[in-house]
C-alpha positions as CSV (number, residue, x, y, z in Angstrom):
1,X,0.0,0.0,0.3
2,X,1.1,3.5,-0.9
3,X,2.1,5.7,2.0
4,X,0.1,8.7,2.7
5,X,2.6,11.2,4.3
6,X,6.4,10.0,3.5
7,X,8.0,9.5,0.5
8,X,11.3,8.3,-0.5
9,X,13.2,10.1,2.5
10,X,10.8,11.4,5.3
11,X,8.4,14.0,4.7
12,X,9.0,17.2,2.3
13,X,7.0,20.3,0.8
14,X,6.3,23.7,1.0
15,X,5.9,25.4,4.1
16,X,2.2,26.2,5.0
17,X,1.1,24.2,2.1
18,X,-0.1,20.6,2.5
19,X,1.2,18.7,5.1
20,X,4.1,21.0,6.6
21,X,2.4,23.1,8.9
22,X,2.6,23.8,12.5
23,X,-1.0,21.6,12.9
24,X,0.7,18.5,11.3
25,X,3.8,18.9,12.8
26,X,1.9,18.3,16.1
27,X,0.4,15.3,15.0
28,X,3.2,13.9,13.6
29,X,5.5,14.6,17.0
30,X,2.1,13.3,19.1
31,X,1.7,10.0,16.1
32,X,5.3,9.5,16.2
33,X,5.2,9.8,20.2
34,X,2.8,7.3,20.8
35,X,4.1,4.8,18.2
36,X,7.7,4.7,20.3
37,X,6.3,5.2,23.6
38,X,4.3,1.9,23.1
39,X,7.6,-0.1,22.6
40,X,9.1,-2.6,25.0
41,X,12.1,-0.9,26.8
42,X,11.5,2.5,26.1
43,X,12.8,5.4,27.8
44,X,10.6,7.5,26.6
45,X,12.9,9.9,24.8
46,X,13.0,11.6,21.5
47,X,15.5,14.0,20.2
48,X,15.3,16.8,17.6
49,X,17.9,19.0,15.3
50,X,17.4,20.9,12.6
51,X,18.4,22.8,9.6
52,X,18.5,26.7,9.4
53,X,15.2,27.5,7.6
54,X,13.1,30.5,9.0
55,X,10.4,27.9,9.3
56,X,12.2,26.0,11.7
57,X,10.9,28.7,14.6
58,X,7.2,27.3,13.7
59,X,8.0,23.6,13.1
60,X,10.3,22.8,15.9
61,X,7.4,24.0,18.6
62,X,4.4,22.1,17.1
63,X,6.6,18.8,16.8
64,X,8.1,18.9,20.3
65,X,4.4,20.1,21.8
66,X,2.8,16.9,20.5
67,X,5.9,14.8,21.5
68,X,5.4,16.0,24.8
69,X,1.6,15.6,25.1
70,X,2.4,12.2,24.0
71,X,4.3,11.4,27.0
72,X,8.0,11.6,25.3
73,X,10.7,13.4,26.8
74,X,12.2,15.9,24.7
75,X,15.7,17.2,23.8
76,X,16.4,19.7,21.6
77,X,19.4,20.3,19.7
78,X,19.1,23.1,17.4
79,X,21.1,22.9,14.1
80,X,23.7,19.6,13.3
81,X,24.2,17.6,10.5
82,X,21.4,14.8,9.9
83,X,24.2,12.0,10.7
84,X,24.7,13.6,13.7
85,X,21.3,13.5,14.9
86,X,21.3,9.7,14.0
87,X,24.8,9.3,16.0
88,X,23.6,11.4,19.0
89,X,20.2,9.2,18.9
90,X,22.5,6.0,19.2
91,X,24.8,7.3,22.0
92,X,21.8,8.8,24.0
93,X,20.1,5.7,23.8
94,X,17.1,8.0,22.8
95,X,13.8,5.8,21.0
96,X,13.8,7.9,18.4
97,X,15.6,10.9,16.6
98,X,14.0,13.8,14.1
99,X,15.6,16.1,11.9
100,X,13.7,18.9,10.7
101,X,15.3,19.5,7.2
102,X,14.3,19.9,3.7
103,X,17.9,18.5,2.8
104,X,19.0,20.4,-0.8
105,X,15.8,22.0,-1.4
106,X,15.3,26.2,-1.0
107,X,14.1,27.6,2.2
108,X,10.6,27.7,2.1
109,X,10.4,24.1,2.0
110,X,10.3,22.0,5.2
111,X,10.4,18.5,6.4
112,X,11.2,15.6,8.6
113,X,13.3,12.5,8.6
114,X,12.9,10.0,11.3
115,X,15.5,7.7,13.0
116,X,15.1,4.6,15.3
117,X,16.8,4.2,18.4
118,X,19.9,2.1,16.4
119,X,20.4,5.4,14.3
120,X,18.9,3.8,11.2
121,X,15.9,5.9,9.0
122,X,12.5,4.0,9.7
123,X,11.4,1.5,7.4
124,X,8.3,1.7,5.6
125,X,6.8,-0.7,7.8
126,X,7.3,1.9,10.5
127,X,6.1,4.9,8.7
128,X,2.9,3.2,7.9
129,X,2.0,2.4,11.5
130,X,3.0,6.1,12.1
131,X,0.9,7.3,9.2
132,X,-2.3,5.2,10.8
133,X,-1.5,7.2,14.1
134,X,-1.4,10.3,12.4
135,X,-5.0,10.0,11.0
136,X,-6.7,8.7,14.2
137,X,-8.3,11.5,16.4
138,X,-5.9,13.2,19.0
139,X,-7.7,12.1,22.2
140,X,-6.9,8.6,21.6
141,X,-3.1,9.5,22.1
142,X,-2.8,12.5,24.4
143,X,-1.2,11.6,28.0
144,X,-2.7,12.2,31.1
145,X,-1.7,15.5,32.6
146,X,0.7,13.7,35.5
147,X,2.7,12.1,32.5
148,X,3.2,14.8,30.0
149,X,6.8,15.0,28.6
150,X,9.7,16.9,29.5
151,X,11.3,19.3,27.2
152,X,15.3,20.7,27.6
153,X,17.9,21.9,25.0
154,X,21.0,20.7,24.6
155,X,23.6,22.9,23.6
156,X,26.7,20.5,22.9
157,X,25.1,18.4,20.1
158,X,27.7,19.7,17.6
159,X,30.9,19.1,20.0
160,X,29.5,15.5,20.8
161,X,28.8,14.9,17.0
162,X,32.9,16.0,16.2
163,X,34.2,13.7,19.1
164,X,31.8,10.7,17.5
165,X,33.6,11.6,14.1
166,X,37.3,12.0,15.5
167,X,36.8,8.5,17.4
168,X,36.9,6.8,14.0
169,X,40.3,7.7,13.1
170,X,43.6,7.3,15.1
171,X,44.3,9.6,17.9
172,X,47.5,11.2,16.1
173,X,45.3,12.2,12.7
174,X,46.2,15.6,11.9
175,X,45.6,17.8,9.2
176,X,48.3,20.0,9.8
177,X,49.5,21.5,6.8
178,X,46.7,21.4,4.8
179,X,44.6,24.1,3.2
180,X,40.8,23.3,2.8
181,X,38.0,24.9,1.3
182,X,34.3,24.1,2.9
183,X,31.0,25.4,1.8
184,X,28.4,24.6,4.6
185,X,25.3,25.8,2.3
186,X,24.2,28.2,4.9
187,X,22.7,25.2,6.6
188,X,23.1,22.7,9.4
189,X,26.7,21.9,9.0
190,X,27.7,25.6,9.3
191,X,29.3,25.1,12.8
192,X,30.7,21.4,13.1
193,X,32.2,21.9,9.7
194,X,35.2,24.4,9.7
195,X,35.2,23.5,13.8
196,X,36.0,19.7,12.9
197,X,38.8,20.3,10.2
198,X,40.3,23.3,12.5
199,X,40.5,21.2,15.6
200,X,42.7,18.7,13.2
201,X,44.9,21.5,12.5
202,X,44.1,22.4,9.0
203,X,43.7,26.0,7.5
204,X,40.3,26.3,6.9
205,X,38.7,28.8,4.4
206,X,35.0,28.8,5.2
207,X,32.0,29.4,3.0
208,X,28.4,29.3,3.9
209,X,28.4,30.2,7.1
210,X,26.5,33.0,8.0
211,X,22.7,31.4,7.7
212,X,19.6,34.1,7.3
213,X,16.9,31.2,7.2
214,X,16.4,32.1,4.1
215,X,20.0,31.7,2.0
216,X,20.3,27.8,3.0
217,X,21.1,26.4,-0.1
218,X,20.8,29.5,-2.2
219,X,23.7,29.9,-5.0
220,X,26.1,27.5,-2.7
221,X,27.0,24.2,-1.0
222,X,26.4,20.6,-3.1
223,X,23.9,21.8,-5.9
224,X,26.4,25.0,-6.5
225,X,30.1,23.7,-6.4
226,X,31.1,26.7,-8.6
227,X,31.8,28.4,-5.4
228,X,34.5,25.7,-4.1
229,X,35.8,25.9,-7.9
230,X,36.4,29.3,-7.7
231,X,37.7,29.3,-3.7
232,X,40.0,26.6,-4.1
233,X,42.0,28.1,-7.2
234,X,42.1,31.5,-5.6
235,X,43.4,30.2,-2.2
236,X,45.3,27.6,-3.7
237,X,43.8,24.9,-1.6
238,X,44.3,21.3,-1.5
239,X,40.4,20.3,-1.8
240,X,37.1,21.7,-1.9
241,X,33.9,20.6,0.0
242,X,30.6,21.2,-0.6
243,X,28.0,20.0,1.6
244,X,24.0,20.1,1.2
245,X,21.7,21.9,3.9
246,X,21.4,19.0,6.3
247,X,25.1,17.9,5.7
248,X,24.2,14.0,4.5
249,X,25.8,14.6,1.2
250,X,29.1,16.0,-0.2
251,X,30.5,16.9,-3.5
252,X,34.3,17.9,-3.8
253,X,36.6,19.4,-6.3
254,X,40.3,18.7,-6.4
255,X,43.4,21.1,-6.1
256,X,42.9,22.1,-9.9
257,X,39.2,22.9,-9.3
258,X,37.9,19.9,-10.7
259,X,34.3,18.7,-9.9
260,X,34.2,15.1,-8.0
261,X,30.7,13.9,-7.8
262,X,29.2,11.3,-5.8
263,X,29.7,8.6,-8.4
264,X,33.5,9.5,-8.5
265,X,34.0,9.9,-5.0
266,X,32.8,6.1,-4.2
267,X,35.0,4.8,-6.8
268,X,38.1,6.1,-5.0
269,X,37.0,5.2,-1.6
270,X,35.9,1.4,-3.1
271,X,39.3,1.0,-4.5
272,X,41.4,2.0,-1.9
273,X,39.1,-0.1,0.9
274,X,39.8,-2.9,-1.5
275,X,43.7,-2.0,-1.8
276,X,43.3,-1.8,2.0
277,X,41.4,-5.1,2.3
278,X,38.8,-2.7,4.1
279,X,35.9,-3.4,1.8
280,X,33.5,-5.9,2.7
281,X,30.8,-7.8,0.3
282,X,31.0,-4.9,-2.3
283,X,29.3,-1.3,-3.3
284,X,25.8,-0.2,-3.5
285,X,25.0,2.2,-6.2
286,X,20.7,3.3,-7.1
287,X,19.2,3.0,-10.3
288,X,20.4,6.4,-11.5
289,X,24.6,5.7,-10.9
290,X,26.4,6.1,-13.9
291,X,27.2,3.0,-16.0
292,X,30.8,4.1,-15.8
293,X,30.9,3.3,-12.4
294,X,29.9,-0.1,-13.1
295,X,32.5,-1.3,-15.3
296,X,34.9,0.3,-12.9
297,X,34.1,-1.9,-10.6
298,X,33.4,-5.0,-13.2
299,X,37.3,-4.0,-13.9
300,X,38.3,-4.4,-10.4
301,X,36.4,-7.6,-9.5
302,X,34.3,-5.6,-7.1
303,X,30.7,-6.9,-6.6
304,X,28.3,-3.8,-7.3
305,X,24.1,-3.7,-6.7
306,X,21.7,-1.6,-7.5
307,X,19.1,0.1,-5.1
308,X,15.9,2.0,-5.6
309,X,17.1,5.7,-5.4
310,X,17.3,7.4,-2.0
311,X,20.1,6.8,0.6
312,X,17.7,4.9,3.1
313,X,17.3,2.0,0.6
314,X,21.0,2.3,-0.4
315,X,21.4,1.6,3.5
316,X,18.8,-1.4,3.5
317,X,20.4,-3.2,0.7
318,X,23.9,-2.8,2.5
319,X,22.5,-4.6,5.5
320,X,21.2,-6.9,3.7
321,X,24.1,-7.8,1.4
322,X,26.2,-7.0,4.2
323,X,28.3,-4.5,2.5
324,X,29.8,-1.3,3.7
325,X,30.1,1.4,1.1
326,X,27.2,2.8,-1.0
327,X,26.2,5.7,-1.9
328,X,24.2,8.0,-4.5
329,X,25.7,10.2,-7.4
330,X,24.2,13.1,-5.7
331,X,26.9,12.6,-3.0
332,X,24.4,10.6,-0.5
333,X,27.6,8.1,0.6
334,X,27.3,5.5,3.5
335,X,30.1,4.5,4.7
336,X,29.3,1.3,7.0
337,X,31.4,0.9,8.9
338,X,31.1,4.0,10.5
339,X,27.4,5.7,9.8
340,X,23.9,4.6,9.2
341,X,23.4,7.0,7.2
342,X,24.7,10.0,4.5
343,X,27.5,12.1,6.1
344,X,29.4,14.6,4.2
345,X,31.8,15.6,6.8
346,X,32.9,11.9,7.7
347,X,33.2,11.0,4.0
348,X,35.4,14.0,3.8
349,X,37.3,13.0,6.4
350,X,37.8,9.6,5.1
351,X,39.6,11.2,1.9
352,X,41.3,13.8,4.0
353,X,43.1,10.9,6.0
354,X,44.6,9.5,2.9
355,X,45.6,12.9,1.3
356,X,47.1,13.8,4.6
357,X,50.6,12.8,3.5
358,X,50.9,15.0,0.9
359,X,48.8,12.9,-1.6
360,X,47.0,15.0,-4.6
361,X,43.3,15.3,-4.7
362,X,43.7,14.8,-8.5
363,X,45.5,11.8,-8.0
364,X,43.5,10.2,-5.5
365,X,40.2,10.9,-7.9
366,X,41.7,9.6,-11.1
367,X,40.1,6.0,-10.5
368,X,37.6,6.0,-13.4
């Protein structure tokens, strides 16, 4: 049966039209809270992060109200990359994590991405169960006044996310001597992106770190990589990194300013992981993956399978086949050893780890 509210990656649409408004977000919160509250061994905790859209100020309170009305205790984290939310959902042992974002869409859109306690995006089966609850009368889900949820703001979400990212690499990992351009799309990664690379010793040229609620993804970020091309050439940087609005995808450019898309990044990672005997099983792409990528993997004798479009479906197929690498041409790339969903900063870190000893980005990416 076709889903009513959820699409291939959560819920998304234009604000104050259709389902993206305060009234519906209250219903989403109430239904999701009710669903997770009824699961066994529940701690009744939900955490919420968001990107930088102006509409977040209206949608987040409505969502929080719905969750608390269902009896869920809520922690709000403010702007944080999507995979940061997924990682913290797992590390905080929360029942659920909700990301308020419309990813790479313009400011006037917004939406939701829901994660379970394992940090994975919800399955179609669970989303349909929540949809059933959304359409029920609210009075059947509202909690008794004595057991309403409590709400608290946490200010250290980005710091905790950076700590988790760094734990995936050796303690002596340093980017000292490297010059990096990063475009944060005036979005969710505008704090954690530059901070991450600076803590590792890199010289960082930052673009898209002045969100005003309306400029997210506007002529910047992964959908407009011209900015990193220009900046890399101007500053003679080693590499350019371009995120989208919720920082779950990444497009790059090498030291010459040549753009590197998701398929090229996946190819370079897969080759290195195979050489280092890190690659498990093979690689998952999508129906949109470049045929040249498939031919490249055939030459290297790397198994390649395709999933439906959407990083959630990529992850599901990775899990089913026990693969640890997958992604999309758009820059949604999942490093299964470290993460449950796409993470632009994590992918960039993995590549920079290979370049830290002076290897040129142009040589690293020149594989097919």
